[in-house]
C-alpha positions, 0 to 999 in steps of 0.5 A: 500500500502506498501513501496515497492509498493510506489516505483513501477511505475504504469505499474509494480504495475498493473502487480503485481496486475494482478499476485496476481489476478491469483495466486490461480487458484481455488480462483482468486480474482474475486472481483477485476476484475474491478481494473485489466481489462477494461470493454471491455477487449479482452481475448484470449487463445488457446480455447477462445476469450472473450470480456468484463470484465463480460464475463471474470468474468463468464468464470473464475468463471466456470473455478475455480469451475471445478478445485480441486486446482491450482496455478501459478508460475511466472518465468519471466516478461518483463514490458514496459510502456503499454505492459507486457509479463509474463512467468509462470507455472500453476500447477492444479488438475482437476477431469476429468484429474485424481488425479495428479497435471498437470503443463503447461508452458505458457506466457501471453501478456497484454496491458494496460493503467491504466487497462488491455484492452488486455490479451492473454495466449499462452500455449500448449493445448496438454500439458494442456488437450490432454496428460491427456485423457487416450487413446488420451494421449497415441497417443499425447505423442507418436506423440511428441516423433516421432517428436523429433527423 
């Protein structure tokens, strides 16, 4: 623990460990999952709802095995005594979505005591996947343009 960590309150320290855990999308710090999450954590995103640290570990292992590279860019956060909201950009390359870097903006809500027992990620699934599938992407992008006109 460095001097800056020693000055942080426990909530902020947990959130900094959480952010470090996910910083590298290809290599999340899965060996530290028990330091971040409770055994019965509830994880939600637009595609999944998972219960338990073991299930989350398996999901993250599979996810990172399927990406070429990736990282999180943390933009902003609000941390209270037992809840945090973290705004981020995820930059990643996936072999099934072409060879370019895809950027998705999202926000994570986490609730915690000493460790996180609830984690929900909110992001645009179209921005993550649908816009990058060749034929489907053409229609999704076209529909988005029509909705803003």
